[in-house]
C-alpha positions in Angstrom: 13.6 78.7 123.6 17.3 77.1 123.6 19.2 75.2 121.1 17.8 71.5 121.9 16.2 69.0 119.3 14.4 67.7 122.4 10.6 68.9 122.8 10.7 69.6 126.7 7.9 69.5 129.1 8.4 72.9 129.8 9.1 75.3 126.9 9.3 78.5 129.0 12.7 78.0 130.7 16.2 75.8 130.6 16.0 72.6 132.1 18.8 71.5 134.5 20.7 68.6 133.3 20.3 65.6 135.4 23.5 63.2 135.5 23.0 61.0 138.7 20.4 60.2 141.4 20.7 58.3 144.2 18.6 57.8 147.6 16.7 60.9 148.0 18.8 63.1 146.2 19.4 64.1 142.6 23.0 65.6 140.7 22.5 67.9 137.9 25.9 68.3 135.5 27.2 71.8 137.5 27.5 69.4 140.9 24.3 71.0 142.4 22.0 67.9 144.8 18.7 68.6 144.9 16.8 67.1 147.4 13.6 64.8 146.1 11.3 66.0 148.4 8.2 64.8 146.2 9.4 61.9 144.4 9.6 63.7 141.3 5.4 63.2 140.8 4.9 61.7 143.5 6.5 58.4 141.7 9.7 57.7 143.5 9.0 55.4 146.6 12.1 53.0 147.0 14.7 56.0 146.2 17.2 56.7 143.4 19.8 54.8 142.3 18.6 50.9 143.3 21.3 48.7 141.4 19.0 46.0 142.4 16.4 46.9 140.1 18.9 47.9 137.2 20.0 44.3 137.4 16.9 43.1 137.3 15.8 44.8 133.8 19.2 43.7 132.4 18.6 40.4 133.5 15.0 39.7 132.0 16.0 41.9 128.6 18.8 39.7 128.0 16.8 36.8 128.5 13.2 37.9 127.1 13.0 41.6 126.4 9.5 41.6 124.5 6.6 39.2 123.6 3.6 40.3 122.6 0.8 40.2 125.2 -1.6 38.4 123.1 1.0 35.8 121.9 2.7 34.9 125.5 2.9 35.8 129.2 5.9 36.0 131.3 7.5 34.9 134.4 7.5 38.5 135.7 4.2 39.5 134.5 2.5 36.6 136.3 4.7 37.0 139.6 4.1 40.6 139.8 0.4 40.0 139.1 0.9 37.3 142.1 2.3 39.8 144.5 -0.2 42.4 143.7 -3.1 40.4 144.3 -1.8 39.2 147.5 -1.3 43.0 149.0 -4.6 44.3 147.4 -7.0 41.8 148.7 -10.9 42.8 148.6 -11.7 40.2 145.8 -8.9 42.3 143.3 -7.0 39.4 141.9 -6.6 39.9 138.4 -3.7 42.5 136.8 -3.7 44.1 133.4 -0.5 45.5 132.8 -0.1 48.8 130.4 2.9 52.2 130.7 1.1 54.7 132.0 -1.5 56.0 134.8 -3.8 57.6 131.7 -3.8 54.1 130.0 -5.1 52.3 133.2 -7.6 55.1 133.5 -8.6 54.8 129.9 -8.6 50.7 130.2 -10.7 50.4 133.9 -13.4 52.7 131.9 -13.6 50.2 129.1 -13.5 47.7 131.1 -16.4 48.9 133.2 -18.6 49.6 129.8 -17.7 46.3 128.7 -18.8 44.4 132.1 -22.4 46.2 131.6 -22.5 45.2 128.1 -22.1 41.6 129.5 -24.3 41.9 131.8 -26.8 42.9 129.8 -26.9 46.7 130.6 -25.9 47.7 127.2 -27.4 51.5 128.3 -25.0 51.9 131.0 -21.8 54.4 129.1 -21.8 57.3 131.6 -18.9 57.7 133.9 -19.0 60.1 137.1 -16.0 61.5 138.5 -15.0 64.7 140.8 -14.2 68.0 140.3 -10.1 69.1 141.0 -9.5 65.3 140.0 -6.6 63.9 137.8 -7.2 61.3 136.1 -4.4 61.6 132.8 -3.6 63.6 130.1 -4.9 61.8 127.2 -8.7 62.8 126.0 -10.5 59.7 127.7 -8.1 60.6 130.8 -8.7 63.8 130.4 -12.7 64.0 130.0 -12.4 62.4 133.6 -10.2 64.6 135.2 -11.7 67.8 136.7 -8.8 70.0 136.4 -10.7 73.4 134.7 -7.8 74.9 133.4 -6.2 71.3 132.3 -9.4 70.5 130.1 -10.3 74.2 128.7 -8.0 74.0 125.7 -9.9 70.6 124.6 -13.4 71.2 125.7 -14.4 70.7 122.5 -12.9 67.2 121.9 -13.4 65.8 125.2 -16.6 63.2 126.3 -20.0 63.9 127.4 -20.6 60.7 128.7 -18.2 61.9 131.7 -20.0 64.4 134.5 -18.3 65.7 137.8 -19.7 65.8 141.0 -17.8 67.9 144.2 -15.1 66.6 146.2 -14.7 65.8 149.7 -12.5 68.6 150.3 -13.3 69.7 153.8 -11.2 72.7 154.4 -13.4 74.6 151.6 -16.5 72.4 151.7 -18.2 73.8 148.6 -21.8 73.1 150.5 -20.4 75.4 153.5 -20.8 72.5 156.3 -18.7 71.7 159.0 -17.2 67.8 158.7 -19.1 67.0 161.9 -22.6 68.1 160.6 -22.4 67.7 157.0 -24.1 64.4 156.5 -21.2 63.5 153.9 -23.1 65.5 151.6 -20.4 65.5 148.9 -21.0 62.0 148.7 -25.2 62.5 148.8 -24.2 64.2 145.5 -23.8 61.3 143.5 -27.0 59.7 144.0 -28.1 63.4 142.9 -25.8 63.0 139.6 -26.8 59.9 139.0 -30.6 60.3 139.0 -30.1 63.7 136.7 -28.1 61.8 134.3 -30.7 58.8 134.5 -29.7 56.0 136.7 -30.3 53.5 133.7 -27.1 54.9 132.2 -24.3 55.6 134.5 -21.6 52.8 134.2 -19.2 53.8 136.8 -17.8 56.2 139.6 -14.3 56.9 139.3 -12.3 58.5 142.2 -8.8 59.1 143.3 -8.4 57.5 146.5 -6.4 60.3 148.2 -6.9 63.3 146.3 -3.5 64.1 144.0 -2.0 67.0 143.0 -4.5 68.7 141.5 -6.2 69.5 145.2 -3.2 68.6 147.2 -3.6 65.3 149.3 -7.1 65.6 149.9 -8.1 63.0 152.2 -11.8 62.1 152.6 -13.5 61.4 156.3 -14.3 57.9 157.1 -17.5 57.7 156.2 -17.1 59.1 152.8 -16.4 55.6 150.7 -18.7 53.6 152.7 -22.0 56.0 151.5 -20.0 56.0 147.7 -20.2 52.1 147.8 -23.7 51.9 148.7 -25.1 54.6 146.3 -23.0 52.9 143.5 -24.4 49.2 145.0 -27.9 50.7 145.1 -28.0 51.8 141.2 -25.6 48.8 140.2 -22.7 51.5 139.1 -18.9 50.1 139.2 -16.6 51.9 141.8 -13.3 52.0 140.0 -10.8 53.7 142.7 -7.8 55.3 141.2 -4.8 54.6 142.6 -1.9 55.4 140.4 -0.6 58.3 143.3 -2.2 56.5 146.7 -1.2 53.4 145.8 1.8 51.1 146.5 2.5 52.1 150.0 2.5 56.1 149.7 0.0 56.2 152.2 1.4 54.2 154.8 -0.6 51.5 153.6 -0.4 49.2 150.2 -3.2 51.2 148.7 -5.2 53.7 150.0 -8.4 51.9 149.9 -7.1 49.9 152.9 -7.8 53.1 154.9 -11.2 52.5 154.2 -14.1 50.0 154.7 -14.7 49.8 151.1 -14.4 47.3 148.2 -13.9 48.6 144.7 -14.6 47.0 141.7 -11.5 48.0 140.0 -8.9 49.9 140.8 -5.7 51.8 138.7 -2.2 51.7 139.6 0.9 53.6 138.7 3.3 55.8 139.7 4.7 53.8 142.9 4.4 50.5 141.0 7.4 50.6 139.3 9.0 53.7 141.7 10.3 55.5 138.2 12.5 53.0 137.1 10.5 51.6 134.1 6.9 52.9 132.6 4.0 50.5 134.0 1.0 51.0 135.2 -2.0 48.8 135.8 -5.9 48.2 136.1 -6.8 45.3 138.8 -10.4 43.9 138.6 -12.3 40.6 139.7 -12.2 37.2 138.4 -15.8 36.9 138.5 -16.1 40.1 135.9 -13.6 38.7 133.6 -15.4 35.6 133.9 -18.7 37.3 132.6 -16.8 39.0 129.6 -15.5 35.4 128.6 -18.8 33.7 128.5 -20.6 37.4 127.1 -18.1 38.3 124.3 -15.3 36.2 124.5 -12.8 38.7 125.6 -11.7 42.3 126.8 -11.2 44.0 123.4 -8.2 46.9 124.1 -4.7 46.5 123.9 -1.2 47.6 123.8 1.4 47.1 122.1 4.0 47.5 125.1 1.0 45.8 127.6 2.0 43.5 129.9 5.8 44.1 129.2 8.6 41.9 130.5 11.1 44.0 131.4 8.7 46.8 132.9 7.4 43.9 135.0 10.7 42.6 136.0 11.8 46.1 137.2 8.4 46.6 138.8 8.6 42.9 140.7 12.0 44.1 141.9 10.3 46.9 143.6 7.7 45.1 145.4 10.0 42.7 146.8 12.6 45.6 148.1 9.3 47.2 149.6 8.6 43.7 151.2 12.1 43.1 152.6 12.7 46.6 154.1 9.2 47.1 155.1 8.7 50.4 153.3 4.9 50.4 153.3 5.3 50.5 157.3 8.8 53.4 157.0 6.1 55.6 154.8 3.7 55.5 157.4 6.3 56.1 160.5 7.9 58.9 158.4 5.0 60.3 157.1 3.9 60.7 160.6 7.4 62.5 161.7 7.4 64.8 158.3 3.2 65.9 159.5 4.6 66.6 162.7 7.3 69.0 161.7 5.1 70.3 158.8 2.6 71.7 161.6 4.6 74.1 163.1 4.5 76.0 159.7 0.7 77.0 160.5 2.1 79.6 162.6 2.8 81.2 159.4 0.6 84.1 158.2 0.0 82.5 154.8 0.0 78.7 155.1 -3.8 77.6 155.8 -3.8 74.4 155.9 -1.5 71.3 156.4 -3.3 68.0 155.0 -2.4 64.3 153.7 -1.9 60.7 155.1 1.3 58.9 155.2 4.0 60.0 152.9 1.4 61.9 151.1 1.6 65.7 152.4 0.2 69.2 151.0 0.8 72.6 152.6 -1.8 75.1 151.3 -1.1 79.3 151.2 -3.4 81.6 151.6 -3.7 85.4 151.3 -5.8 85.6 154.5 -5.8 83.1 157.3 -9.4 83.9 158.5 -11.7 84.2 155.5 -9.5 81.6 153.4 -9.1 84.1 150.7 -6.5 82.8 148.5 -4.0 84.8 145.9 -4.8 86.0 142.6 -3.3 83.3 140.2 -1.6 86.3 139.0 0.7 86.5 141.8 2.0 83.3 140.7 2.7 81.7 144.4 3.3 78.1 144.1 5.4 79.0 140.9 7.5 81.3 142.5 7.7 79.0 145.5 8.4 75.9 143.7 11.6 78.4 141.8 12.8 79.0 145.4 13.1 75.9 146.4 14.7 74.8 143.3 17.4 77.3 144.4 17.7 76.1 147.4 18.0 72.4 146.0 14.7 70.9 147.2 12.2 69.4 144.5 8.4 69.8 145.3 5.3 69.1 143.3 2.7 72.0 142.2 -1.3 72.5 143.2 -3.1 75.2 141.7 -5.9 76.3 140.4 -8.2 74.3 143.0 -10.1 77.5 144.3 -12.4 79.0 141.3 -9.3 79.1 139.3 -7.4 80.1 142.1 -5.6 77.7 145.1 -1.9 78.0 145.6 -0.4 74.5 147.5 2.9 72.4 147.2 3.0 68.5 147.9 5.6 67.1 149.8 5.9 63.2 149.2 9.8 62.1 149.7 11.0 58.5 149.0 10.1 56.2 151.9 13.7 55.9 152.6 13.7 59.7 154.3 15.4 60.0 157.1 14.6 62.4 159.9 17.1 64.9 159.7 16.4 64.6 155.8 12.7 65.8 156.8 14.0 68.6 159.3 16.1 69.9 156.4 13.2 69.9 154.0 10.6 71.6 156.5 13.4 74.1 157.5 13.8 74.7 154.1 10.3 75.6 153.1 9.9 77.5 156.0 12.8 79.6 154.5 11.4 79.7 151.1 8.0 80.6 152.7 9.6 83.6 154.4 11.5 85.1 151.7 8.6 84.3 148.8 5.6 85.2 150.9 6.6 86.9 153.8 8.8 89.3 152.1 6.0 91.3 150.2 
């Protein structure tokens, strides 16, 4: 520990003091520059230092900083919801604004429960999600999260109403099957879970549209979500897609669901919704389901002091306008493809097992043996050592660990959409250099 009155996110080392950021670069107090190759925690999308966003926040704070969401609405909240509805499509036309992804997930789960109550299905309370998923750190969201190491300290406190099935992790299929001949076994597992739990007791299936940092940019096959949706419809489950990480252009489309023939009942948003400029998340749902709530109970029983916050919405609205005007969603798809093409050369390295992802959401998985796909032991802390070496070289990445029976090492690369080809070249060159230094010099 060191002299500071801040309860930092990291207790085991002194963090550098960031003093300025612009574009894809962050500057610390010593003058050292870091290329933000992961957008922080896959959050920064339009880039750092956008004065337009700061000005929008300041203007809104001066005009109207806060009103309670049960008493008033505000112009930026109304306009933002309309913009999101236009981009989401698929019947998702109402948005409830909160502060974090965890809050959005818990609100979505509670909304699903109340929709079933309004429909007269009071017995439906269980939620099925996936192992090696991340849905948040609050106790409700953590109950849905499927990362064992995050759950372990709090297991006695987690809800028994949450159940998990295997993810569509084709590089390491839990069933030992090939993607070409598997019959989407991992999707069929949802029906098995429903029948085991009791087909009339399950409320919803909750899944990250694209697997996030707990498993490293896992992209489900094209047939996965249509099968999942058909099972949900068969047993009257609501389908909740967690778009906190994959939404708002990260995949090269406005939402990850747009890559699939799927129509969710509820979605969650965060991270790129505000681009890192303000704390804002959202739950997207359908008017017809809210009408059912209104007819039955009169209200959605939920709320937070800082929900529907005018200044946060103004920041997000500015982010959306920049994305639209500069066509940054298309740019994310284009530059993401370039990043993938440059990363592919790393497959020649002896300890690079897999490179996967979509758009500006990419991951590199490291293995001890490529032929057997044997992971490194957790004691070797491969990801942590690689992360520290990259930081020393002035590059920020996002760590993924523990997704192979407690082992498993990967990093995610998800820079802001404004990254240039020359900056991507530097990212890949620096990553390859660090891989040689950390993994091949042993």
